[in-house]
C-alpha positions in Angstrom: -24.2 -19.5 14.5 -24.3 -19.8 18.3 -21.0 -18.8 20.0 -20.1 -19.0 23.6 -20.1 -15.8 25.6 -22.1 -13.9 23.0 -24.4 -10.9 23.8 -26.4 -11.5 20.7 -29.7 -13.4 21.0 -29.6 -17.1 20.2 -32.4 -18.7 18.2 -33.3 -22.2 19.5 -35.8 -24.2 17.5 -38.0 -27.1 18.5 -38.8 -29.9 16.1 -40.6 -32.5 18.3 -43.0 -32.3 21.2 -43.2 -36.1 21.9 -42.0 -39.4 20.7 -44.2 -39.9 17.6 -44.4 -36.2 16.5 -44.1 -35.2 12.8 -41.0 -36.7 11.2 -40.6 -33.6 8.9 -40.2 -31.3 11.9 -36.4 -31.2 11.8 -36.3 -30.6 8.1 -38.9 -27.8 8.4 -36.9 -26.0 11.0 -33.5 -26.4 9.4 -34.6 -25.6 5.9 -37.3 -23.1 6.6 -35.3 -20.3 8.2 -32.4 -19.2 10.3 -31.8 -21.1 13.5 -28.7 -21.5 15.8 -29.8 -24.6 17.7 -32.2 -27.5 16.9 -33.9 -29.1 19.9 -36.8 -31.3 20.6 -38.6 -33.3 23.4 -39.0 -37.0 22.9 -39.6 -38.1 26.5 -42.6 -38.2 28.9 -43.4 -40.3 31.9 -45.2 -42.8 29.8 -42.5 -42.8 27.2 -39.9 -44.1 29.7 -42.1 -47.1 30.5 -42.7 -47.7 26.8 -39.0 -47.6 26.1 -38.3 -50.1 28.9 -40.6 -52.6 27.2 -39.2 -52.0 23.8 -35.6 -52.3 25.1 -36.6 -55.7 26.7 -37.5 -56.9 23.2 -34.6 -55.6 21.2 -31.2 -54.1 22.0 -31.7 -50.8 20.2 -35.1 -50.2 21.8 -34.1 -47.9 24.6 -34.0 -44.6 22.6 -36.3 -42.6 20.3 -35.3 -43.9 16.8 -37.4 -41.2 15.1 -34.8 -38.7 16.2 -32.1 -40.7 14.4 -34.3 -40.8 11.3 -34.5 -37.0 11.5 -30.7 -36.7 11.8 -30.4 -38.7 8.5 -32.4 -35.9 7.0 -30.7 -32.8 8.4 -27.4 -33.6 10.0 -25.2 -32.6 7.0 -26.9 -29.3 6.7 -26.6 -28.7 10.5 -22.8 -29.4 10.3 -22.4 -27.1 7.2 -24.3 -24.2 8.9 -22.9 -24.7 12.4 -26.3 -25.5 13.9 -26.0 -27.3 17.2 -28.4 -30.2 18.0 -29.5 -30.9 21.6 -31.9 -33.8 22.1 -33.3 -35.9 25.0 -34.1 -38.7 22.6 -31.4 -40.9 24.3 -34.1 -42.0 26.8 -32.8 -45.2 28.5 -29.9 -45.7 26.1 -28.3 -42.3 25.3 -24.9 -43.9 24.3 -26.7 -46.2 21.8 -28.6 -43.2 20.4 -25.3 -41.2 20.1 -23.7 -44.1 18.2 -26.7 -44.2 15.8 -26.2 -40.5 15.2 -22.5 -41.1 14.4 -23.5 -43.8 12.0 -25.9 -41.4 10.3 -23.0 -39.0 9.8 -20.7 -41.8 8.5 -23.4 -42.8 6.0 -23.3 -39.3 4.6 -19.5 -39.3 4.5 -19.1 -36.9 7.4 -17.7 -37.0 10.9 -19.7 -35.5 13.9 -18.8 -34.8 17.5 -21.5 -36.3 19.6 -21.6 -35.9 23.4 -23.7 -37.9 25.9 -25.2 -36.5 29.1 -26.4 -39.2 31.5 -26.2 -40.0 35.2 -30.0 -39.8 35.4 -30.6 -43.6 35.5 -30.8 -44.7 39.1 -32.4 -48.1 38.7 -29.2 -50.0 39.8 -29.0 -47.7 42.9 -32.5 -48.1 44.2 -31.8 -50.7 46.8 -28.7 -48.8 48.0 -30.7 -45.6 48.3 -33.6 -47.2 50.2 -31.1 -49.1 52.5 -29.5 -45.7 53.3 -32.8 -44.4 54.5 -34.2 -42.7 51.4 -37.7 -44.0 51.3 -38.4 -42.6 47.8 -41.9 -41.8 49.0 -44.5 -41.0 46.4 -44.9 -37.2 46.4 -48.6 -37.6 45.5 -49.6 -40.1 48.2 -46.7 -40.2 50.7 -46.4 -44.0 50.4 -42.8 -45.4 50.6 -41.6 -47.3 47.5 -41.2 -50.3 49.8 -42.3 -53.7 48.4 -42.6 -52.7 44.8 -38.9 -51.9 44.4 -38.3 -55.3 42.8 -40.9 -54.4 40.1 -39.4 -51.1 39.0 -38.4 -51.0 35.4 -37.3 -47.3 35.1 -36.0 -44.8 37.7 -34.6 -41.6 36.3 -33.7 -38.4 38.0 -34.5 -35.2 36.2 -31.2 -33.6 35.2 -30.8 -29.9 34.4 -28.9 -27.9 31.8 -25.3 -27.7 33.0 -24.2 -31.0 31.6 -25.4 -29.8 28.2 -23.5 -26.5 28.7 -20.3 -28.3 29.4 -20.8 -30.7 26.4 -21.2 -27.7 24.1 -18.3 -25.9 25.7 -16.2 -29.0 24.9 -17.0 -28.7 21.2 -19.9 -31.1 20.7 -21.9 -30.7 17.5 -24.7 -32.9 18.8 -25.7 -33.5 22.5 -27.8 -36.6 23.3 -29.1 -36.8 26.8 -31.0 -39.2 29.1 -33.8 -37.8 31.2 -33.2 -34.1 31.5 -36.1 -31.7 32.1 -38.1 -30.6 29.1 -36.8 -27.0 29.4 -33.2 -28.1 29.9 -32.6 -28.7 26.1 -33.4 -25.0 25.6 -31.7 -23.7 28.8 -28.4 -25.4 28.0 -27.7 -23.8 24.7 -28.8 -20.4 26.0 -26.6 -20.6 29.1 -23.7 -21.8 26.9 -24.2 -19.1 24.3 -24.5 -16.2 26.8 -21.9 -17.6 29.3 -24.4 -17.5 32.2 -23.2 -18.4 35.7 -25.0 -21.0 37.8 -26.5 -18.2 39.9 -27.8 -16.0 37.1 -31.2 -16.9 38.5 -33.4 -14.4 36.5 -31.7 -15.2 33.2 -32.1 -19.0 33.8 -35.7 -18.5 34.8 -36.4 -16.7 31.6 -34.9 -19.6 29.7 -37.1 -22.0 31.6 -40.2 -20.0 30.5 -39.1 -20.0 26.9 -38.2 -23.7 27.1 -41.6 -24.5 28.7 -43.4 -22.7 25.9 -41.6 -24.4 23.0 -40.9 -27.9 24.4 -44.4 -29.2 23.2 -43.7 -28.2 19.6 -46.8 -26.9 17.7 -48.8 -26.4 20.9 -47.1 -23.0 21.0 -48.2 -22.1 17.5 -51.8 -23.1 17.4 -52.0 -26.8 18.1 -54.6 -27.8 20.8 -55.6 -24.1 20.9 -59.1 -23.0 22.1 -59.3 -20.4 19.3 -57.9 -22.4 16.5 -60.4 -21.0 14.0 -58.7 -17.6 14.2 -55.3 -18.9 13.0 -54.2 -18.9 9.3 -54.3 -22.2 7.5 -55.8 -24.3 10.3 -59.3 -24.3 8.8 -57.8 -25.6 5.6 -56.2 -28.5 7.3 -52.6 -27.2 7.4 -50.5 -28.2 10.3 -49.0 -25.3 12.4 -45.3 -24.7 12.1 -42.9 -25.6 14.9 -41.8 -22.8 17.2 -38.5 -21.2 18.0 -37.3 -19.1 21.0 -34.8 -16.2 20.4 -33.3 -15.8 23.8 -31.4 -12.7 24.8 -28.6 -12.3 27.3 -30.9 -11.3 30.1 -33.1 -14.4 29.7 -35.9 -12.6 28.0 -37.0 -14.1 24.7 -39.1 -13.7 21.6 -41.2 -16.8 20.7 -41.8 -17.2 16.9 -42.1 -19.5 14.0 -40.8 -19.6 10.5 -42.6 -17.1 8.2 -45.0 -18.8 5.8 -46.0 -21.7 8.0 -49.5 -22.2 9.2 -50.9 -21.4 12.7 -49.9 -18.4 14.7 -47.8 -17.2 17.7 -50.0 -14.9 19.8 -50.4 -13.9 23.4 -53.1 -16.6 23.5 -51.1 -19.5 22.1 -48.1 -18.7 24.3 -50.3 -18.2 27.5 -52.0 -21.5 26.7 -48.6 -23.2 26.9 -47.4 -21.3 29.9 -50.4 -22.7 32.0 -49.9 -26.2 30.6 -49.0 -29.0 33.1 -48.1 -26.6 35.9 -49.3 -26.1 39.4 -48.5 -23.0 41.5 -46.8 -19.8 40.4 -43.3 -21.2 41.2 -42.2 -23.7 38.5 -39.5 -26.0 39.7 -36.5 -27.0 37.8 -33.2 -28.5 39.0 -31.3 -25.4 38.0 -33.6 -22.6 39.2 -37.1 -22.0 40.6 -39.0 -19.9 38.0 -41.7 -17.5 39.1 -44.3 -17.7 36.3 -46.4 -15.2 38.1 -43.8 -12.5 37.1 -43.6 -13.4 33.4 -44.8 -10.7 31.1 -46.3 -11.8 27.7 -46.4 -9.1 25.0 -47.3 -9.3 21.3 -44.4 -7.6 19.4 -45.6 -8.2 15.9 -47.1 -10.9 13.6 -46.1 -14.3 15.0 -43.7 -12.7 17.5 -44.4 -12.7 21.2 -42.0 -11.5 23.9 -41.5 -13.1 27.3 -39.8 -10.9 29.9 -39.6 -10.2 33.6 -39.4 -13.8 34.8 -37.9 -13.9 38.3 -35.7 -16.8 39.3 -35.0 -18.2 42.8 -32.1 -20.5 43.8 -32.1 -24.1 42.7 -33.9 -26.5 45.1 -31.9 -28.9 47.3 -33.9 -31.9 46.0 -34.1 -33.7 42.6 -37.2 -35.3 41.3 -37.0 -39.0 40.4 -39.6 -40.5 37.9 -40.1 -44.1 38.6 -42.2 -46.6 36.6 -42.9 -50.1 37.9 -44.7 -53.0 36.2 -48.2 -52.8 37.6 -49.6 -56.0 36.0 -52.2 -56.4 33.3 -55.4 -54.6 32.3 -58.4 -55.4 30.1 -61.5 -53.4 29.3 -64.9 -53.9 27.6 -67.4 -51.3 26.4 -71.1 -52.0 25.8 -73.4 -49.6 24.1 -76.7 -48.8 25.9 -79.2 -47.3 23.6 -82.6 -45.7 24.1 -84.7 -46.2 27.3 -83.9 -47.6 30.8 -80.1 -46.8 30.5 -79.4 -47.3 34.2 -81.3 -50.6 34.4 -79.6 -51.9 31.3 -76.2 -51.0 32.8 -77.1 -52.8 36.0 -78.2 -55.9 34.1 -75.0 -56.1 32.0 -72.8 -55.6 35.0 -74.6 -58.3 37.1 -74.5 -60.8 34.2 -70.8 -60.1 33.5 -69.7 -60.8 37.1 -71.9 -63.9 37.1 -70.3 -65.2 33.9 -66.7 -64.5 34.7 -65.1 -67.4 36.7 -64.8 -66.1 40.3 -66.7 -62.9 39.5 -65.4 -59.5 40.5 -63.3 -60.9 43.4 -61.2 -62.9 40.9 -59.3 -59.7 40.0 -56.9 -57.4 41.9 -59.1 -54.4 41.0 -62.1 -53.6 38.9 -63.9 -50.4 37.8 -67.4 -50.0 36.3 -68.2 -46.7 34.7 -71.4 -45.6 33.1 -70.8 -42.7 30.6 -74.0 -40.9 29.9 -73.3 -39.6 26.4 -77.0 -40.2 25.4 -79.6 -37.7 24.7 -83.3 -38.4 25.7 -84.6 -36.8 22.5 -81.9 -37.8 20.1 -82.5 -37.6 16.3 -79.9 -40.4 15.6 -79.1 -43.8 16.9 -75.6 -42.9 18.1 -76.7 -39.8 19.9 -79.1 -41.9 21.9 -76.3 -44.2 23.2 -74.6 -44.3 26.6 -71.6 -46.5 27.3 -70.9 -49.0 30.0 -67.1 -49.5 30.5 -65.8 -52.2 32.7 -62.0 -52.5 33.4 -60.1 -55.2 35.3 -56.5 -55.2 36.6 -54.6 -58.2 37.7 -51.0 -59.4 38.3 -51.7 -62.4 36.1 -51.9 -61.8 32.3 -54.1 -64.9 31.8 -56.5 -63.9 34.5 -57.1 -60.4 32.9 -57.2 -61.8 29.4 -59.6 -64.0 27.6 -61.3 -65.3 30.7 -62.7 -61.8 31.1 -63.1 -60.6 27.5 -64.6 -63.9 26.4 -67.2 -63.8 29.2 -68.2 -60.3 28.1 -68.7 -61.6 24.5 -70.9 -64.5 25.7 -73.5 -62.0 26.8 -74.3 -60.8 23.3 -77.5 -62.7 22.8 -78.5 -63.1 26.4 -78.6 -59.6 27.7 -80.1 -56.2 27.2 -82.1 -55.2 24.1 -79.8 -53.7 21.4 -76.6 -55.2 23.0 -73.4 -54.4 21.1 -69.8 -54.0 22.2 -67.1 -51.7 20.8 -64.3 -53.9 22.2 -63.7 -57.3 20.6 -62.4 -60.2 22.8 -58.8 -59.6 23.4 -55.8 -60.4 25.5 -54.8 -58.3 28.5 -52.2 -55.5 28.1 -49.4 -54.7 30.4 -49.5 -51.4 32.3 -47.0 -49.4 34.3 -47.5 -47.4 37.4 -45.9 -44.0 37.6 -44.2 -43.1 40.9 -42.7 -39.6 41.4 -40.2 -39.2 44.3 -37.7 -36.8 45.7 -34.1 -37.3 46.8 -31.3 -34.9 47.8 -29.8 -33.3 44.7 -26.3 -34.2 46.2 -27.1 -37.8 45.3 -27.4 -37.1 41.6 -24.5 -36.1 39.3 -24.7 -35.5 35.6 -22.1 -37.2 33.6 -20.7 -35.9 30.2 -18.9 -38.2 27.7 -17.3 -36.8 24.6 -14.8 -39.0 22.8 -12.7 -40.9 25.3 -13.2 -38.4 28.1 -15.9 -38.6 30.8 -16.5 -36.1 33.6 -19.1 -35.3 36.2 -21.1 -32.1 36.6 -22.8 -31.6 40.0 -26.4 -30.5 40.3 -26.8 -26.9 41.4 -29.0 -27.9 44.3 -26.4 -30.2 45.7 -24.9 -27.3 47.7 -28.3 -25.6 48.6 -29.2 -25.5 52.2 -31.5 -28.3 53.4 -34.6 -26.1 53.9 -38.2 -26.7 53.1 -39.4 -25.7 49.7 -42.7 -24.3 48.8 -45.1 -26.2 46.5 -48.6 -27.4 45.9 -49.2 -29.3 49.1 -47.9 -30.0 52.6 -44.1 -30.2 52.9 -44.3 -33.9 53.7 -46.0 -34.7 50.4 -45.4 -31.9 47.9 -47.5 -32.1 44.7 -45.8 -32.7 41.3 -46.4 -29.5 39.5 -44.4 -30.4 36.3 -41.9 -32.8 34.8 -39.4 -30.1 35.1 -38.1 -31.3 38.5 -38.8 -31.1 42.2 -42.2 -29.7 43.1 -42.9 -26.6 45.1 -45.6 -26.1 47.7 -47.6 -23.0 48.1 -50.9 -22.3 49.9 -53.8 -22.3 47.4 -55.7 -19.1 47.0 -59.4 -19.3 46.2 -59.8 -15.8 44.8 -61.7 -12.8 46.1 -65.1 -14.5 45.9 -64.3 -17.9 47.3 -67.4 -19.9 47.9 -69.7 -17.4 46.3 -72.8 -18.7 44.7 -73.8 -15.5 43.0 -74.4 -15.2 39.3 -71.7 -13.3 37.5 -71.8 -9.6 38.2 -70.3 -8.8 34.8 -70.3 -11.5 32.1 -68.7 -10.4 28.9 -71.1 -10.6 26.0 -69.1 -13.1 24.0 -67.5 -15.2 26.7 -66.6 -18.0 24.3 -64.2 -15.8 22.5 -62.6 -14.4 25.6 -61.9 -17.5 27.8 -59.4 -20.1 26.7 -58.2 -23.4 28.3 -55.4 -25.8 28.3 -55.1 -29.0 30.4 -52.8 -32.0 30.8 -51.5 -34.8 32.9 -48.9 -34.7 35.6 -48.4 -38.1 37.1 -51.7 -39.0 38.8 -53.0 -35.4 38.8 -54.4 -33.2 36.1 -54.2 -29.5 35.6 -56.7 -27.2 34.0 -55.5 -23.7 33.1 -58.1 -21.0 32.1 -57.0 -17.7 30.7 -58.9 -14.5 29.7 -58.2 -12.4 26.7 -59.3 -9.1 28.2 -59.0 -7.3 31.5 -62.8 -7.3 31.9 -63.0 -11.0 31.2 -60.2 -11.7 33.7 -61.9 -9.6 36.4 -65.1 -11.7 35.9 -63.3 -15.1 35.7 -61.1 -14.4 38.7 -64.1 -13.6 40.9 -66.5 -16.2 39.5 -64.5 -19.3 39.0 -63.8 -20.5 42.6 -62.9 -24.0 43.6 -66.4 -24.7 44.7 -67.7 -23.6 41.3 -65.2 -25.8 39.5 -66.6 -28.7 41.6 -70.1 -27.8 40.5 -69.0 -27.6 36.8 -67.1 -30.9 36.8 -68.6 -33.0 39.6 -67.5 -36.3 38.2 -63.9 -35.2 37.8 -63.6 -33.6 41.3 -65.7 -35.8 43.5 -63.7 -36.9 46.6 -60.4 -35.3 45.3 -58.3 -32.4 46.5 -58.4 -29.4 44.2 -55.8 -26.7 44.4 -56.4 -23.2 42.8 -53.8 -20.7 41.8 -54.1 -17.2 40.2 -51.7 -15.7 37.7 -52.6 -12.0 37.4 -49.8 -11.4 35.0 -51.2 -14.0 32.6 -54.9 -13.2 33.3 -55.1 -16.9 34.2 -56.3 -19.3 36.9 -54.9 -22.8 37.2 -56.5 -25.8 39.0 -54.7 -29.0 39.9 -57.1 -32.0 40.5 -55.0 -34.3 42.6 -55.4 -38.0 41.8 -57.8 -37.7 38.9 -55.5 -39.9 36.7 -55.0 -42.6 39.4 -51.5 -44.0 39.1 -50.6 -42.2 35.9 -51.3 -42.3 32.2 -50.4 -46.0 31.8 -52.6 -47.2 34.6 -55.8 -45.2 34.7 -58.9 -46.3 32.7 -60.3 -42.9 31.7 -61.1 -42.5 28.0 -58.8 -39.5 27.9 -56.0 -40.9 30.0 -53.9 -37.7 29.8 -56.7 -35.2 30.5 -55.9 -33.3 27.3 -59.6 -32.6 26.7 -60.5 -31.7 30.3 -59.8 -28.0 29.7 -62.2 -27.8 26.8 -64.8 -29.6 28.8 -64.5 -27.2 31.7 -64.4 -24.2 29.3 -67.7 -25.3 27.7 -69.3 -25.7 31.1 -68.1 -22.2 32.1 -69.6 -20.7 29.0 -72.9 -22.6 29.4 -73.4 -21.8 33.1 -72.4 -18.2 32.8 -74.7 -17.7 29.9 -77.6 -19.4 31.8 -76.8 -17.2 34.8 -77.2 -14.1 32.6 -80.5 -15.3 31.2 -81.9 -16.0 34.6 -80.7 -12.8 36.3 
């Protein structure tokens, strides 16, 4: 049982990495072994937009109802065993979520003390903030929020851990929050249990590292892992167990999972998660700036990995605000192009489409035509000989982007290229949101804790920080969003010892595919690709060989015309790239097949292996 002021480690479990994760996760973690705190992550940038649309249709649509379903399964056991529960599933309606948890307890004949941490929702303050001179400029592009303020559907500041700490200190059994950082649900219980002060920077930074590792659930235990074939049970189709972090009084931790569950906790699985959705070495959080370039990752035993040495810097003076506004409506069509004359076929379909749609291309606010060459010139099967033409339209008017577009595409079926077929049936347009990250002074945000009939405010740590520039992934006027953990940091990009070198690898390990792993993901309109080595020799080679210029050569379609930042993490044997703007205006708006860039890392990894191997053969 977690107790305030204890010097004993506290075991904090994760049971959800996103809204839609496995429903049996909470039961697995509560029934499968000893834990002190049950946490999970239900929110993402896209999730907030989805919740806004659900809430518009029904009153109870503003929170993650799957969390409440899990509480029906495990709440009684948690109360009996003194397991605290901390969840960000409150989303846009944390008070409604808290009441649903109380109802779950009453249905089981129990009473539960549920606290709410909010204050993150700024949507009703946007006009006041902009009138006061806060432009809420997009930290990717520098554009002021300006004319789209009346289209905003969500605006939430990322809160930190101290509201959670005070809620637990006041006796809450369950803490339901709005938009806190992903790591905060882990940091809060650790800081409460150990009695950390707000300026225990290194301890807090260690908890951020642990929270970042376990917040995506099974991604820390073998999910989405480059070397999945090495992990027990995965080949047989078993799902990897959820992770826990056992956090010590100094902020160091041991990452593990319940014994007997599939997957694994290794230096590789943990490193994969450490380089996931980050930018430079300094990972920003409202409570502390964590230097991931100081984190030491050590295998302590089977399915036990220690994180230690993470250095913390004072909290930043700014708070990140995640804004979503209604961008309009989108529709897409995809036509298969098989066999010969692929480019000529694509040109014919495109020209016919715009000639058939009333008003043509100019009838829409925006359009995109993309030819995806998945075909092989010497294919042994029909599908392997097929490329895809994808056409997407965006417009403010639902009707304009709807059947008038998709119906016109269907009309081409018997009048176009040989072998015409489409994978997208005629359909209506779908609404899309635009993600808009911004920064405001931390002093303008205050966490609010409600427990019973009492409500009180908890200031953000950065509210009293000096107004000085903070380092990050870009110029101070437009810092890049390195994570959803809070305000971004800027730091000059390093291109390695051999920047711009076109030489073949001087030393290429003989089995490179088994020594270089990858993990990638989305961060607003940008994408990150983290590559890590599993030996010192492989790292020495990777660090020298994989320059920014070479990444552009390996992934020309993904990097063309875009800024690319490169960062080295010697302690993790890893290099991280941030491709700025690859995902347009965010997950909900962009038309890529993989809208979240989850597969980008594996693509780059395959290209690295291929080119390095070819380089060896030719040298």
